[in-house]
TIPA-348390 format. One record per residue (C-alpha): residue number from 1; residue in one letter; chain; x, y, z. Coordinates in nm, 4 decimals, padded with zeros to 6 digits. Layout:
// residues N
+-----+---+---+----------+----------+----------+
:   k : r : c :       xx :       yy :       zz :
+-----+---+---+----------+----------+----------+
: NUM : A : A :        X :        Y :        Z :
...
+-----+---+---+----------+----------+----------+
***
This chain:
// residues 71
+-----+---+---+----------+----------+----------+
:   k : r : c :       xx :       yy :       zz :
+-----+---+---+----------+----------+----------+
:   1 : M : A :  00.3173 : -00.4518 : -02.3299 :
:   2 : V : A :  00.2801 : -00.2622 : -02.0041 :
:   3 : S : A :  00.3834 :  00.0975 : -01.9534 :
:   4 : V : A :  00.5110 :  00.0958 : -01.5964 :
:   5 : K : A :  00.8395 :  00.1968 : -01.4351 :
:   6 : G : A :  01.0962 : -00.0818 : -01.4525 :
:   7 : Y : A :  00.9207 : -00.2925 : -01.7169 :
:   8 : S : A :  01.1669 : -00.1974 : -01.9905 :
:   9 : N : A :  01.4557 : -00.3128 : -01.7683 :
:  10 : L : A :  01.3238 : -00.6699 : -01.7457 :
:  11 : T : A :  01.4578 : -00.9456 : -01.9662 :
:  12 : N : A :  01.2209 : -01.0920 : -02.2263 :
:  13 : E : A :  01.1731 : -01.3962 : -02.0012 :
:  14 : Q : A :  01.0824 : -01.1708 : -01.7078 :
:  15 : K : A :  00.8445 : -00.9678 : -01.9241 :
:  16 : D : A :  00.6709 : -01.2883 : -02.0351 :
:  17 : L : A :  00.6458 : -01.3977 : -01.6719 :
:  18 : F : A :  00.4944 : -01.0652 : -01.5699 :
:  19 : D : A :  00.2503 : -01.0585 : -01.8620 :
:  20 : S : A :  00.1137 : -01.4064 : -01.7925 :
:  21 : V : A :  00.1134 : -01.4040 : -01.4111 :
:  22 : Y : A : -00.0283 : -01.0524 : -01.3769 :
:  23 : K : A : -00.3245 : -01.1404 : -01.5989 :
:  24 : N : A : -00.3942 : -01.4591 : -01.4011 :
:  25 : H : A : -00.3456 : -01.2799 : -01.0705 :
:  26 : I : A : -00.5960 : -01.0063 : -01.1564 :
:  27 : M : A : -00.8527 : -01.2561 : -01.2867 :
:  28 : A : A : -00.8251 : -01.4539 : -00.9606 :
:  29 : M : A : -00.9209 : -01.1476 : -00.7550 :
:  30 : K : A : -01.2751 : -01.0581 : -00.6615 :
:  31 : A : A : -01.4279 : -00.8000 : -00.8945 :
:  32 : E : A : -01.4038 : -00.5128 : -00.6458 :
:  33 : M : A : -01.0317 : -00.5795 : -00.5925 :
:  34 : R : A : -00.9505 : -00.5862 : -00.9649 :
:  35 : K : A : -00.9936 : -00.2089 : -00.9895 :
:  36 : R : A : -00.7496 : -00.1523 : -00.7030 :
:  37 : Y : A : -00.4845 : -00.3691 : -00.8679 :
:  38 : S : A : -00.5536 : -00.2803 : -01.2306 :
:  39 : E : A : -00.2752 : -00.1691 : -01.4616 :
:  40 : Q : A : -00.3445 :  00.1976 : -01.3871 :
:  41 : H : A : -00.2470 :  00.1367 : -01.0235 :
:  42 : L : A :  00.0832 : -00.0340 : -01.0984 :
:  43 : E : A :  00.3713 :  00.1715 : -00.9626 :
:  44 : K : A :  00.6742 : -00.0300 : -01.0716 :
:  45 : V : A :  00.8094 : -00.3760 : -01.1392 :
:  46 : K : A :  01.1580 : -00.5030 : -01.0731 :
:  47 : A : A :  01.3517 : -00.8231 : -01.1092 :
:  48 : D : A :  01.3968 : -01.0217 : -00.7903 :
:  49 : K : A :  01.5682 : -01.3489 : -00.7114 :
:  50 : G : A :  01.3293 : -01.6209 : -00.8205 :
:  51 : G : A :  01.0852 : -01.3902 : -00.9977 :
:  52 : I : A :  00.9598 : -01.0332 : -01.0161 :
:  53 : K : A :  00.8303 : -00.7923 : -00.7521 :
:  54 : V : A :  00.5251 : -00.5923 : -00.8573 :
:  55 : Y : A :  00.4486 : -00.2729 : -00.6634 :
:  56 : F : A :  00.1158 : -00.0876 : -00.6535 :
:  57 : D : A :  00.0453 :  00.2747 : -00.5658 :
:  58 : N : A : -00.1367 :  00.1707 : -00.2466 :
:  59 : G : A :  00.1968 :  00.0487 : -00.1054 :
:  60 : E : A :  00.1258 : -00.3209 : -00.1491 :
:  61 : W : A :  00.3426 : -00.5533 : -00.3527 :
:  62 : F : A :  00.3386 : -00.9100 : -00.4747 :
:  63 : K : A :  00.6125 : -01.1423 : -00.5901 :
:  64 : Y : A :  00.5486 : -01.3257 : -00.9163 :
:  65 : L : A :  00.7363 : -01.6532 : -00.9179 :
:  66 : K : A :  00.8907 : -01.8408 : -01.2095 :
:  67 : D : A :  00.6418 : -02.1254 : -01.1662 :
:  68 : G : A :  00.3550 : -01.8895 : -01.2593 :
:  69 : T : A :  00.2263 : -01.8331 : -00.9059 :
:  70 : W : A :  00.2377 : -01.5267 : -00.6804 :
:  71 : S : A :  00.2898 : -01.4605 : -00.3135 :
+-----+---+---+----------+----------+----------+
***
């Protein structure tokens, strides 16, 4: 379980989506980028049509889609 703003507001399905996609997303990044997008740099997550938006403290965000991909 992640301790980030908005996580507790997600449904169980959305939490499962975040947990699986976030892990895969981070592992797909180059090593130097993983630190920048590690859990300690998560700012908030929120439900979004078709998936979840994940925000980082550097101002960037990604959308995690129901099919297990991100954009």
